[in-house]
C-alpha positions as CSV (number, residue, x, y, z in Angstrom):
1,X,6.1,-15.7,24.8
2,X,4.6,-13.8,22.1
3,X,4.2,-15.1,18.7
4,X,7.5,-14.8,16.8
5,X,7.7,-12.4,14.2
6,X,9.7,-12.3,11.2
7,X,13.3,-12.7,12.0
8,X,16.5,-13.7,11.0
9,X,15.4,-16.9,8.6
10,X,13.3,-13.6,7.2
11,X,15.9,-11.5,5.9
12,X,17.7,-15.1,4.6
13,X,14.3,-15.6,2.5
14,X,14.6,-12.4,1.2
15,X,18.3,-13.1,0.5
16,X,17.3,-16.1,-1.3
17,X,14.6,-14.4,-2.8
18,X,17.5,-12.7,-4.6
19,X,19.9,-15.4,-5.4
20,X,16.8,-17.1,-6.5
21,X,16.1,-14.0,-8.7
22,X,19.6,-14.3,-10.2
23,X,19.9,-17.3,-11.0
24,X,16.4,-18.6,-12.0
25,X,16.0,-14.8,-13.8
26,X,12.2,-14.6,-15.6
27,X,11.6,-13.4,-18.8
28,X,10.0,-9.4,-18.8
29,X,6.0,-9.6,-18.8
30,X,5.8,-13.4,-17.8
31,X,3.9,-14.3,-14.9
32,X,5.6,-17.4,-12.9
33,X,2.7,-19.9,-13.9
34,X,3.1,-19.4,-17.5
35,X,7.0,-19.4,-17.9
36,X,6.9,-22.5,-15.6
37,X,4.2,-24.4,-17.6
38,X,6.3,-23.5,-21.1
39,X,9.2,-24.8,-19.9
40,X,7.4,-27.3,-18.9
41,X,6.2,-27.2,-23.0
42,X,9.2,-27.2,-24.3
43,X,11.0,-30.1,-22.4
44,X,8.1,-32.3,-23.9
45,X,8.4,-30.8,-27.3
46,X,12.3,-31.6,-27.5
47,X,11.5,-34.8,-25.9
48,X,9.0,-35.6,-28.2
49,X,11.1,-34.4,-31.5
50,X,14.2,-37.1,-29.6
51,X,11.6,-39.4,-29.8
52,X,11.0,-39.4,-32.9
53,X,14.2,-38.9,-34.5
54,X,15.4,-42.9,-32.0
55,X,11.9,-44.2,-34.1
56,X,13.7,-43.5,-37.0
57,X,16.5,-44.4,-36.4
58,X,15.4,-47.6,-35.0
59,X,13.3,-48.1,-38.2
60,X,17.1,-48.0,-39.9
61,X,18.2,-50.5,-37.8
62,X,15.2,-52.7,-38.7
63,X,14.6,-52.7,-42.2
64,X,19.1,-52.9,-43.4
65,X,18.4,-56.7,-40.8
66,X,15.7,-57.0,-42.7
67,X,17.7,-56.2,-46.3
68,X,20.6,-58.1,-45.0
69,X,18.0,-61.6,-44.4
70,X,16.7,-60.6,-48.1
71,X,19.8,-60.2,-49.8
72,X,21.0,-63.5,-48.6
73,X,18.2,-65.1,-49.1
74,X,18.4,-63.6,-52.4
75,X,22.0,-64.2,-53.6
76,X,21.9,-67.7,-52.6
77,X,18.7,-68.7,-54.9
78,X,21.1,-67.2,-57.9
79,X,24.0,-68.7,-56.7
80,X,22.2,-72.0,-56.7
81,X,21.1,-71.0,-60.3
82,X,24.6,-70.7,-61.1
83,X,24.1,-66.7,-61.3
84,X,26.2,-65.7,-58.8
85,X,25.4,-61.6,-58.1
86,X,28.5,-60.0,-56.4
87,X,27.3,-56.9,-55.8
88,X,24.0,-57.7,-53.7
89,X,26.8,-60.0,-51.5
90,X,29.2,-56.1,-51.6
91,X,26.0,-54.8,-49.7
92,X,25.4,-58.0,-47.1
93,X,28.5,-57.1,-46.4
94,X,28.1,-53.5,-46.7
95,X,25.1,-53.0,-44.1
96,X,26.7,-56.4,-41.6
97,X,29.2,-54.0,-41.4
98,X,27.7,-50.6,-40.7
99,X,25.0,-52.3,-37.7
100,X,28.1,-53.9,-36.1
101,X,30.1,-51.1,-36.0
102,X,26.6,-48.8,-34.9
103,X,25.7,-50.9,-32.2
104,X,29.1,-50.9,-30.8
105,X,29.2,-46.7,-31.1
106,X,26.7,-46.5,-28.6
107,X,27.4,-44.6,-25.5
108,X,25.2,-47.1,-23.4
109,X,24.6,-51.3,-23.8
110,X,21.7,-52.8,-21.9
111,X,21.0,-56.0,-22.6
112,X,19.0,-55.9,-25.3
113,X,21.7,-54.1,-26.8
114,X,24.5,-57.1,-26.4
115,X,21.4,-59.7,-27.8
116,X,21.6,-57.7,-31.1
117,X,25.1,-57.8,-31.5
118,X,25.4,-61.1,-30.9
119,X,23.0,-62.1,-33.3
120,X,24.9,-59.9,-35.7
121,X,27.7,-62.0,-35.2
122,X,25.6,-65.1,-35.5
123,X,24.2,-63.7,-38.6
124,X,27.7,-62.6,-39.8
125,X,29.5,-65.7,-39.1
126,X,26.4,-68.0,-41.3
127,X,27.2,-64.8,-43.5
128,X,30.9,-66.0,-44.4
129,X,30.3,-69.7,-44.2
130,X,27.9,-69.1,-47.6
131,X,30.6,-66.5,-49.0
132,X,32.7,-69.6,-48.8
133,X,30.1,-72.0,-49.9
134,X,30.0,-69.5,-53.0
135,X,33.3,-70.1,-53.6
136,X,33.7,-73.8,-53.5
137,X,30.2,-73.3,-55.9
138,X,32.4,-71.0,-58.6
139,X,35.3,-74.2,-58.1
140,X,33.2,-77.1,-58.0
141,X,33.8,-78.4,-54.8
142,X,30.7,-76.9,-53.2
143,X,27.4,-78.4,-52.6
144,X,24.6,-77.0,-53.2
145,X,22.2,-78.8,-51.1
146,X,25.0,-77.6,-48.3
147,X,24.4,-74.1,-49.2
148,X,20.6,-74.9,-49.2
149,X,20.8,-76.2,-45.5
150,X,23.4,-72.7,-44.3
151,X,21.0,-70.7,-46.2
152,X,17.8,-72.1,-43.8
153,X,20.2,-72.0,-41.1
154,X,21.4,-68.0,-41.8
155,X,17.2,-67.2,-42.1
156,X,16.6,-68.2,-39.3
157,X,19.0,-65.8,-37.5
158,X,17.8,-63.2,-39.3
159,X,14.8,-63.9,-38.3
160,X,16.1,-63.7,-34.9
161,X,18.4,-61.1,-35.5
162,X,15.2,-58.8,-36.5
163,X,13.4,-59.8,-33.1
164,X,16.6,-58.6,-31.4
165,X,16.3,-54.9,-32.9
166,X,13.0,-55.3,-32.9
167,X,13.1,-55.8,-28.9
168,X,15.7,-53.5,-29.1
169,X,14.0,-50.9,-30.2
170,X,11.5,-51.1,-28.4
171,X,13.5,-51.2,-24.8
172,X,15.6,-48.1,-26.3
173,X,11.7,-46.1,-26.5
174,X,10.4,-47.8,-23.8
175,X,13.9,-46.1,-21.3
176,X,13.6,-42.6,-23.8
177,X,9.4,-42.1,-22.6
178,X,10.4,-42.8,-19.4
179,X,13.7,-40.5,-19.3
180,X,11.1,-37.5,-20.1
181,X,8.9,-38.6,-18.0
182,X,11.4,-38.2,-14.9
183,X,12.8,-34.9,-16.9
184,X,9.3,-33.3,-17.0
185,X,7.7,-34.4,-13.5
186,X,11.7,-32.9,-12.2
187,X,12.0,-29.8,-13.7
188,X,8.5,-29.2,-13.1
189,X,9.0,-30.3,-9.3
190,X,12.5,-27.8,-9.1
191,X,10.8,-25.3,-10.5
192,X,7.6,-26.0,-8.2
193,X,9.5,-25.6,-5.1
194,X,11.6,-22.4,-6.1
195,X,8.6,-20.5,-7.3
196,X,7.2,-21.9,-4.0
197,X,10.5,-20.4,-2.1
198,X,10.7,-17.4,-3.9
199,X,6.6,-16.4,-3.4
200,X,7.8,-17.4,0.4
201,X,10.3,-14.9,0.2
202,X,8.4,-12.2,-1.0
203,X,5.3,-12.4,0.8
204,X,7.9,-12.4,3.9
205,X,10.0,-8.7,2.5
206,X,6.1,-7.7,2.2
207,X,5.2,-8.0,5.2
208,X,8.4,-6.8,7.6
209,X,9.4,-3.6,8.4
210,X,12.5,-2.7,7.0
211,X,13.2,-0.4,10.5
212,X,12.2,-2.9,13.4
213,X,12.4,-6.1,11.3
214,X,9.6,-7.4,12.5
215,X,5.6,-7.5,11.2
216,X,4.9,-4.5,9.5
217,X,1.1,-3.5,8.7
218,X,0.3,-6.1,6.5
219,X,1.8,-8.9,7.8
220,X,0.5,-7.8,11.6
221,X,-3.7,-7.5,9.9
222,X,-2.6,-11.2,7.7
223,X,-1.2,-12.9,11.3
224,X,-3.8,-11.2,13.5
225,X,-6.3,-12.6,11.3
226,X,-5.3,-16.0,11.3
227,X,-5.0,-15.6,14.8
228,X,-8.5,-14.3,15.5
229,X,-10.2,-17.5,13.4
230,X,-9.0,-20.2,15.3
231,X,-10.4,-18.3,19.2
232,X,-13.9,-17.8,20.1
233,X,-15.7,-14.6,19.4
234,X,-14.5,-11.0,21.6
235,X,-11.2,-13.8,22.0
236,X,-9.4,-10.4,21.2
237,X,-8.8,-6.8,20.9
238,X,-7.0,-4.3,18.7
239,X,-4.7,-1.5,20.4
240,X,-3.8,1.3,18.4
241,X,-0.5,3.1,19.8
242,X,1.4,6.4,18.7
243,X,4.3,8.5,21.0
244,X,3.0,11.6,22.1
245,X,5.3,14.7,20.1
246,X,7.4,12.1,18.8
247,X,7.9,14.7,15.9
248,X,10.0,16.4,18.9
249,X,12.1,13.6,19.7
250,X,13.6,13.7,15.8
251,X,14.0,17.5,16.2
252,X,15.7,17.7,19.3
253,X,17.8,14.6,18.8
254,X,17.8,13.2,15.0
255,X,16.0,11.3,12.3
256,X,18.3,8.3,14.1
257,X,18.0,9.2,17.3
258,X,13.8,8.4,16.1
259,X,14.9,5.7,14.5
260,X,16.5,4.1,17.1
261,X,13.4,4.8,19.9
262,X,11.0,2.8,17.4
263,X,13.3,-0.2,17.8
264,X,13.7,0.0,20.8
265,X,9.2,1.3,21.1
266,X,9.3,-2.3,19.0
267,X,11.3,-5.0,21.3
268,X,9.7,-3.9,24.2
269,X,5.8,-4.0,23.3
270,X,7.0,-7.3,21.7
271,X,8.0,-8.3,25.1
272,X,5.7,-7.9,26.5
273,X,3.4,-9.6,24.3
274,X,1.7,-12.9,25.7
275,X,1.4,-15.9,23.8
276,X,-1.3,-15.6,21.1
277,X,-0.3,-11.5,20.9
278,X,0.7,-9.7,18.3
279,X,2.4,-6.1,17.6
280,X,3.2,-4.7,14.0
281,X,5.1,-1.5,13.2
282,X,2.3,0.2,10.5
283,X,3.8,3.5,10.1
284,X,6.5,6.1,11.5
285,X,5.4,6.3,15.3
286,X,2.8,4.4,15.0
287,X,2.3,0.7,15.9
288,X,-0.4,-1.9,15.5
289,X,-1.1,-4.5,18.5
290,X,-3.6,-7.7,19.1
291,X,-3.9,-8.3,22.6
292,X,-5.9,-10.8,24.5
293,X,-9.4,-8.9,25.3
294,X,-9.3,-9.9,28.9
295,X,-10.2,-7.6,31.7
296,X,-7.2,-4.9,31.9
297,X,-4.6,-6.5,29.3
298,X,-4.9,-2.9,27.4
299,X,-4.7,-1.1,30.9
300,X,-1.4,-4.0,31.5
301,X,0.5,-3.1,28.6
302,X,0.2,0.6,28.8
303,X,1.7,0.5,32.7
304,X,4.3,-2.2,31.4
305,X,5.8,0.0,28.3
306,X,5.6,2.9,30.8
307,X,7.7,1.3,33.6
308,X,10.0,-0.5,30.8
309,X,10.3,3.0,29.1
310,X,11.6,4.7,32.0
311,X,13.6,1.7,33.3
312,X,15.8,1.8,29.1
313,X,19.2,2.5,29.3
314,X,19.7,2.8,26.2
315,X,17.8,5.8,24.9
316,X,18.8,9.2,27.3
317,X,15.6,10.1,26.4
318,X,13.4,7.3,27.0
319,X,11.7,8.4,30.0
320,X,10.5,10.9,28.3
321,X,8.2,8.8,25.9
322,X,4.3,8.2,26.6
323,X,2.8,6.4,24.1
324,X,-0.8,6.6,23.5
325,X,-3.3,3.8,23.4
326,X,-6.6,3.1,21.1
327,X,-8.7,0.4,21.7
328,X,-11.5,-2.3,19.6
329,X,-12.6,-5.2,20.8
330,X,-13.4,-7.4,18.2
331,X,-16.6,-9.0,18.8
332,X,-16.4,-11.3,15.7
333,X,-14.3,-13.9,14.2
334,X,-14.8,-12.6,10.5
335,X,-14.3,-8.7,11.6
336,X,-12.3,-7.3,9.3
337,X,-8.5,-6.9,10.6
338,X,-8.0,-3.6,8.4
339,X,-11.3,-1.7,9.6
340,X,-10.9,-2.8,13.3
341,X,-7.1,-0.9,13.1
342,X,-8.8,1.9,11.3
343,X,-11.1,2.2,14.3
344,X,-8.5,2.1,16.9
345,X,-6.4,4.7,15.0
346,X,-9.7,6.9,15.2
347,X,-10.8,6.8,18.5
348,X,-7.3,7.2,19.3
349,X,-6.5,10.2,17.0
350,X,-10.0,12.0,19.1
351,X,-8.0,11.4,22.3
352,X,-6.7,9.6,24.7
353,X,-7.6,9.7,28.8
354,X,-5.7,10.5,31.5
355,X,-5.1,6.8,31.8
356,X,-3.7,7.0,27.6
357,X,-6.4,4.6,26.5
358,X,-9.1,5.5,24.4
359,X,-11.9,2.9,24.2
360,X,-14.5,2.2,20.4
361,X,-17.4,2.5,22.5
362,X,-20.9,3.1,22.0
363,X,-20.4,6.9,22.5
364,X,-18.0,7.0,20.0
365,X,-19.7,4.5,17.4
366,X,-22.0,7.6,17.0
367,X,-20.2,10.2,17.1
368,X,-18.6,8.6,13.8
369,X,-22.1,7.8,12.4
370,X,-22.7,11.0,12.8
371,X,-18.9,12.0,11.0
372,X,-20.4,9.6,8.4
373,X,-23.7,11.3,8.1
374,X,-22.4,14.4,7.8
375,X,-20.2,13.6,4.8
376,X,-22.6,11.0,3.1
377,X,-25.2,14.8,3.1
378,X,-22.8,17.8,2.9
379,X,-22.8,18.1,-1.2
380,X,-27.0,18.0,-1.2
381,X,-26.7,20.9,1.5
382,X,-24.8,23.3,-0.8
383,X,-27.4,22.4,-3.4
384,X,-30.1,22.7,-1.4
385,X,-29.2,26.0,0.5
386,X,-29.3,24.2,4.0
387,X,-25.9,26.3,4.8
388,X,-27.8,29.0,7.2
389,X,-25.4,33.1,6.9
390,X,-25.5,34.3,10.5
391,X,-24.6,37.8,11.4
392,X,-23.0,38.7,14.9
393,X,-22.2,42.1,14.9
394,X,-18.5,44.0,16.2
395,X,-19.7,46.8,17.4
396,X,-17.4,50.6,18.2
397,X,-15.9,51.0,21.6
398,X,-15.5,54.0,20.8
399,X,-19.3,55.1,19.9
400,X,-21.5,52.3,20.4
401,X,-22.2,51.9,16.3
402,X,-22.2,48.5,14.7
403,X,-19.4,49.0,12.5
404,X,-19.2,45.2,10.8
405,X,-20.2,42.0,10.8
406,X,-18.6,38.3,11.6
407,X,-20.3,36.2,8.5
408,X,-20.9,32.4,10.7
409,X,-22.1,29.6,8.8
410,X,-25.4,27.3,10.7
411,X,-26.5,23.8,9.5
412,X,-29.9,23.7,9.1
413,X,-30.1,20.2,7.9
414,X,-34.1,18.7,7.6
415,X,-32.2,14.7,8.5
416,X,-29.6,16.1,11.0
417,X,-30.9,19.0,12.7
418,X,-29.8,22.3,13.4
419,X,-26.0,22.4,13.1
420,X,-23.6,24.5,14.8
421,X,-20.5,24.9,12.9
422,X,-18.2,23.1,15.3
423,X,-20.6,19.9,14.8
424,X,-19.5,20.4,10.8
425,X,-16.8,22.7,10.4
426,X,-13.6,19.8,11.6
427,X,-15.4,17.0,9.2
428,X,-15.6,19.7,6.3
429,X,-11.5,20.8,6.7
430,X,-10.1,17.2,7.0
431,X,-11.9,15.8,3.6
432,X,-11.5,19.0,1.3
433,X,-14.9,20.2,1.9
434,X,-14.9,23.3,3.3
435,X,-13.4,24.8,0.3
436,X,-17.0,24.6,-1.0
437,X,-18.5,26.1,2.0
438,X,-16.1,28.7,2.4
439,X,-17.0,30.4,-1.5
440,X,-20.4,29.2,-0.6
441,X,-20.7,31.6,2.4
442,X,-18.0,34.3,-0.1
443,X,-21.5,34.0,-2.1
444,X,-23.7,34.6,0.3
445,X,-22.0,37.8,1.4
446,X,-21.2,39.1,-1.7
447,X,-25.0,39.2,-2.8
448,X,-26.4,40.4,0.3
449,X,-23.9,43.2,1.4
450,X,-26.5,45.7,0.5
451,X,-29.3,44.6,2.4
452,X,-27.3,46.1,5.1
453,X,-27.0,49.1,4.1
454,X,-28.9,52.1,6.0
455,X,-29.7,55.4,4.4
456,X,-27.9,57.7,6.5
457,X,-25.8,55.6,8.1
458,X,-22.3,54.0,7.1
459,X,-22.0,51.5,5.4
460,X,-21.5,48.6,7.4
461,X,-18.2,45.6,6.9
462,X,-18.3,42.2,6.6
463,X,-16.1,39.5,7.9
464,X,-15.5,36.4,6.2
465,X,-13.7,33.6,7.6
466,X,-11.3,31.5,5.0
467,X,-9.8,28.1,6.2
468,X,-6.1,27.0,4.6
469,X,-7.9,24.1,2.6
470,X,-9.0,26.9,0.6
471,X,-6.5,29.5,0.5
472,X,-3.6,27.2,-0.9
473,X,-6.8,25.5,-4.1
474,X,-4.4,26.8,-6.9
475,X,-7.2,29.0,-8.4
476,X,-8.4,30.7,-5.1
477,X,-7.3,33.9,-5.9
478,X,-8.4,33.9,-9.0
479,X,-12.3,32.5,-7.5
480,X,-12.1,35.5,-4.5
481,X,-11.3,38.0,-6.5
482,X,-14.2,36.6,-9.8
483,X,-16.5,36.1,-7.4
484,X,-16.4,39.8,-5.6
485,X,-16.4,41.6,-9.5
486,X,-19.4,39.7,-9.9
487,X,-21.6,41.0,-7.5
488,X,-19.8,44.5,-7.5
489,X,-18.9,44.6,-3.9
490,X,-16.3,47.1,-3.0
491,X,-13.4,45.5,-1.6
492,X,-13.4,47.5,1.4
493,X,-15.8,46.1,2.8
494,X,-15.1,42.8,2.3
495,X,-12.5,42.0,5.4
496,X,-10.4,38.3,4.8
497,X,-10.1,36.5,7.8
498,X,-7.2,34.0,8.3
499,X,-5.8,32.6,11.2
500,X,-2.1,31.4,11.5
501,X,-3.1,27.9,11.2
502,X,-3.1,28.9,7.4
503,X,0.6,29.7,7.5
504,X,1.2,26.1,8.8
505,X,2.4,24.3,5.7
506,X,3.5,26.9,2.7
507,X,3.8,29.9,4.4
508,X,5.7,32.1,1.4
509,X,2.3,31.4,-0.7
510,X,0.0,32.4,1.7
511,X,2.0,36.0,2.3
512,X,2.0,36.7,-0.9
513,X,-2.0,35.6,-1.8
514,X,-2.9,37.8,0.5
515,X,-0.4,40.2,-0.5
516,X,-2.4,40.7,-3.2
517,X,-5.5,40.6,-1.9
518,X,-5.0,43.6,0.0
519,X,-3.0,45.3,-2.6
520,X,-6.6,44.9,-5.0
521,X,-8.2,46.6,-1.8
522,X,-9.3,44.5,0.8
523,X,-8.2,44.6,4.7
524,X,-6.8,41.0,5.9
525,X,-7.3,40.8,9.4
526,X,-5.8,37.8,11.7
527,X,-8.5,36.1,13.7
528,X,-7.9,34.0,16.5
529,X,-4.4,36.5,18.0
530,X,-3.0,35.0,21.5
531,X,-4.2,31.1,20.5
532,X,-0.7,29.6,19.5
533,X,3.2,30.3,19.8
534,X,3.9,32.4,16.5
535,X,1.5,35.7,16.4
536,X,4.3,38.2,16.9
537,X,6.0,36.4,14.4
538,X,3.5,36.3,12.0
539,X,2.5,39.8,12.9
540,X,5.6,41.5,11.7
541,X,5.4,39.1,8.5
542,X,1.7,39.7,7.8
543,X,-0.2,41.9,5.9
544,X,-2.3,43.4,8.9
545,X,-5.0,45.7,8.9
546,X,-7.2,44.4,11.7
547,X,-6.1,42.2,14.9
548,X,-8.4,40.2,16.0
549,X,-7.6,39.6,19.5
550,X,-9.0,35.9,21.5
551,X,-11.0,36.3,24.4
552,X,-8.3,33.8,26.0
553,X,-6.4,37.0,27.0
554,X,-9.2,39.0,27.8
555,X,-10.1,36.7,30.5
556,X,-6.8,36.1,31.5
557,X,-6.8,40.0,32.2
558,X,-9.6,39.9,34.5
559,X,-8.0,38.9,37.6
560,X,-4.2,38.8,36.2
561,X,-2.2,42.4,36.3
562,X,0.9,40.6,34.1
563,X,-2.2,40.0,31.3
564,X,-3.5,42.5,31.6
565,X,-0.5,44.3,30.5
566,X,0.1,42.0,27.8
567,X,-3.0,43.0,27.1
568,X,-2.5,47.1,26.5
569,X,1.1,46.1,25.1
570,X,-1.0,44.3,22.1
571,X,-3.3,47.1,21.3
572,X,-0.5,49.2,21.5
573,X,1.6,47.9,19.2
574,X,-1.7,47.2,16.9
575,X,-1.8,51.0,17.2
576,X,1.5,52.4,16.5
577,X,1.7,49.4,13.4
578,X,-1.2,51.1,12.3
579,X,-3.7,48.2,12.7
580,X,-7.1,47.9,13.5
581,X,-7.8,46.2,17.1
582,X,-11.0,43.7,17.5
583,X,-11.2,41.3,20.9
584,X,-13.8,39.3,20.6
585,X,-15.9,37.4,23.8
586,X,-17.2,40.2,25.9
587,X,-19.1,39.2,27.7
588,X,-20.3,41.7,30.3
589,X,-19.6,45.0,31.2
590,X,-16.0,44.9,33.6
591,X,-14.8,43.3,29.9
592,X,-16.1,46.3,27.8
593,X,-14.8,48.8,30.5
594,X,-11.0,47.4,30.6
595,X,-11.5,47.2,26.5
596,X,-12.2,50.5,26.5
597,X,-9.9,51.5,28.9
598,X,-6.7,49.6,27.1
599,X,-8.0,51.6,23.3
600,X,-9.6,48.2,22.0
601,X,-11.3,50.1,18.9
602,X,-13.7,47.5,18.3
603,X,-15.8,44.3,20.4
604,X,-16.7,41.2,19.0
605,X,-19.5,39.1,22.0
606,X,-22.5,38.3,23.7
607,X,-22.9,41.1,25.6
608,X,-23.5,43.2,22.1
609,X,-25.4,40.5,20.1
610,X,-24.9,37.1,20.0
611,X,-24.6,35.4,16.3
612,X,-28.2,36.0,14.8
613,X,-29.4,35.4,11.1
614,X,-29.1,37.5,7.9
615,X,-32.3,39.2,8.0
616,X,-32.2,39.5,11.7
617,X,-29.3,42.3,11.4
618,X,-30.9,43.1,8.2
619,X,-34.3,44.0,10.5
620,X,-32.5,46.0,13.6
621,X,-29.7,48.2,11.3
622,X,-33.2,49.3,9.4
623,X,-35.0,49.9,13.3
624,X,-32.6,51.9,14.0
């Protein structure tokens, strides 16, 4: 069994998160912890304010109880002195009624509150007896000794009532504080639980692939890291997989069918994973897998997937799906999973073998290190003029004279050595630096073209290669024309060579640029004609002056009559369109004779000349 991916519970988590946000929406701009802190502080301040109000209320109760006690004693003294005071009596009566009514009005009555009411009743009863004694004394039937005794009893009872009020107040304050603390703890705990659930739901959403319902790359990397940390080094390997020619599936069967294929592949990979293994949908038709690093495990996974796809009846085209795999072994537990996935993807992109697996080994590691060195030194190489212009001459098949030369590039690097274009041009095309190199080489051609002129001979042209990256720069045409005009190079002597690859992104823009350059007098050459599938279509639309036929046409024509007829037809078609033909890659006398007989005008290849430094061709031209 594989480690379960996020499935139903994750989606329920996402739904919960949405509900939670709706029910417990946060003020804009507040982070969760800040919001929780503010909420708790508001509760605490409110509780404190409530406690202060309660304390004031308790103080008033205690004060009134004390006034009753003092007022009673004062009224008794006045009565004993034959100076009764009805105002004091009325005030004591009013305070007793107030204390009793307020206490009876309390919503919650605890034993302390009942004790206080009982004490009020006792005090009130004695107070009534004292009042009756006041009346009797006024009528001459009362007894001062009895009044004094009642006064002493009342004082003790009133004192007990005051103490009862204090106890009640202290008890209420204690419960208020306890209640506030319970409220704070309850609110804080509730918010913490909600925040935890929210973060879990958010984390689940961040780690869940919406198409497959399993892990996305983020979720895969986190869970893979956790698994790797719990095991010994070299226990796992990363496999990065993609579906070969997936774009054809989308174009042929539609996007929904492509999505269904991705879901099916993800499901099959999950089933093929063993315990402690993972799969995640990285993007598009790419998947990342964490597999046990046991002998043959990666090959077993690849074979099992192909067998399952062929046996799957739900997809009508499943037998056409082939997955390639890039393999990277995790040597240390501390290795960054994201870097490991990137490395596996890099070796997959480089190309898989016949068994659909490519491994990240020492040879590939050295290749990557070299490419990184290329990137590290490329900018300085321009400044130090390490890129050396080479020329390969183009020879007329009519009279054998040199009529032109293609400008090529070599890199003479102190750190990397002497490099041919295939060692650095692909890297420059990927990182965009090819644009700077194109204009560097163009400037070399413009600056030195006059060195190729020989008195009494027809000036030769120079052909410069322009990449797709350069062609699609916003300022390409302006920069190109400005550079040529700065050196005064005649446009007709500068052939602009492009391959059909420049049309793969924005065909209309490229066509407009080439038409503008042609109108300015720059001959346009289509390089590597015959290597793609749309060459004839481009021949119809593209403003072409020179057609450079790929050596593949020539090689096939030597032994195959059908290929020879195709080559002859291409040459004749070009002539009928007023397009000059140049054939590349000539190496033998037989090839020269074949092209001459077919009517090709110009040839380029090792039979006539290898690429040589600019200065050497200058010397050869002047020596003739």
